[in-house]
C-alpha positions in Angstrom: 0.0 0.0 0.0 1.1 3.6 -0.5 1.4 5.9 2.5 1.7 9.6 2.0 2.9 12.1 4.6 2.2 15.8 4.6 3.7 18.9 6.2 5.2 18.3 9.7 4.3 14.6 9.5 6.5 14.4 6.5 9.3 16.0 8.5 8.9 13.3 11.2 8.9 10.5 8.7 11.7 11.9 6.7 10.0 10.8 3.4 7.2 12.2 1.3 5.7 8.8 0.7 6.4 5.1 1.3 5.2 1.8 -0.1 4.7 -0.8 2.6 3.7 -4.4 2.5 1.1 -4.4 5.1 -2.3 -5.8 5.9 -4.4 -5.0 8.9 -6.2 -2.0 10.4 -5.3 1.7 10.4 -4.4 1.5 14.1 -2.0 -1.4 13.4 -0.5 0.5 10.5 0.2 3.5 12.7 1.9 1.3 15.2 4.0 -0.3 12.4 4.9 3.1 11.0 5.8 4.4 14.5 8.3 1.5 14.8 9.7 2.3 11.4 10.0 6.1 11.8 10.7 6.4 15.5 9.6 8.5 18.5 9.1 11.8 16.7 6.6 10.2 14.3 4.9 8.4 17.1 4.4 11.6 19.1 3.1 13.4 16.1 0.4 10.8 15.2 -0.5 9.0 18.3 -1.7 10.0 21.8 -1.0 6.8 23.7 -2.5 4.0 21.6 -5.1 6.3 20.0 -4.8 8.6 16.9 -3.9 12.1 18.0 -6.5 14.8 17.6 -3.7 16.7 15.8 -3.8 14.5 12.7 -6.2 13.6 9.9 -6.0 10.2 8.3 -7.5 9.5 4.9 -7.9 6.1 3.3 -8.4 6.4 -0.4 -9.4 10.0 0.1 -12.0 9.3 2.9 -11.5 10.5 6.4 -11.3 7.5 8.8 -13.8 9.3 11.0 -16.4 8.5 8.4 -15.2 4.9 8.0 -14.5 2.6 11.0 -11.9 4.8 12.6 -8.7 3.0 13.6 -10.5 -0.3 13.0 -10.7 0.5 9.2 -9.3 -2.6 7.4 -6.7 -1.8 4.8 -5.9 -3.7 1.6 -2.8 -3.9 -0.5 -4.1 -1.4 -3.1 -5.2 1.3 -0.6 -3.6 4.7 -0.3 -3.3 6.2 3.2 -2.6 9.9 3.7 -1.6 11.4 7.0 -2.0 15.2 7.5 -1.5 17.4 10.5 -4.5 19.4 11.5 -4.1 23.0 10.2 -5.9 25.9 11.7 -6.1 29.4 10.3 -8.3 32.0 8.9 
């Protein structure tokens, strides 16, 4: 699957995107990516074992809030995008 990182999340991961051989849920993917990219990535995307309220995660362009959250099951062909929440006006 393809995983894309944006803005400060990209800085934490050190890459713009990655292709990973992974099957499981969004929550399991975040744990996997945290091991791969280290503590700064983990702190940016997770609050304990939950998704931080400072990130937005899309699966194939759909926010996981409108799917099954971190229990959303991922397939090999899926594209996951991880964004920091941006505020402004």
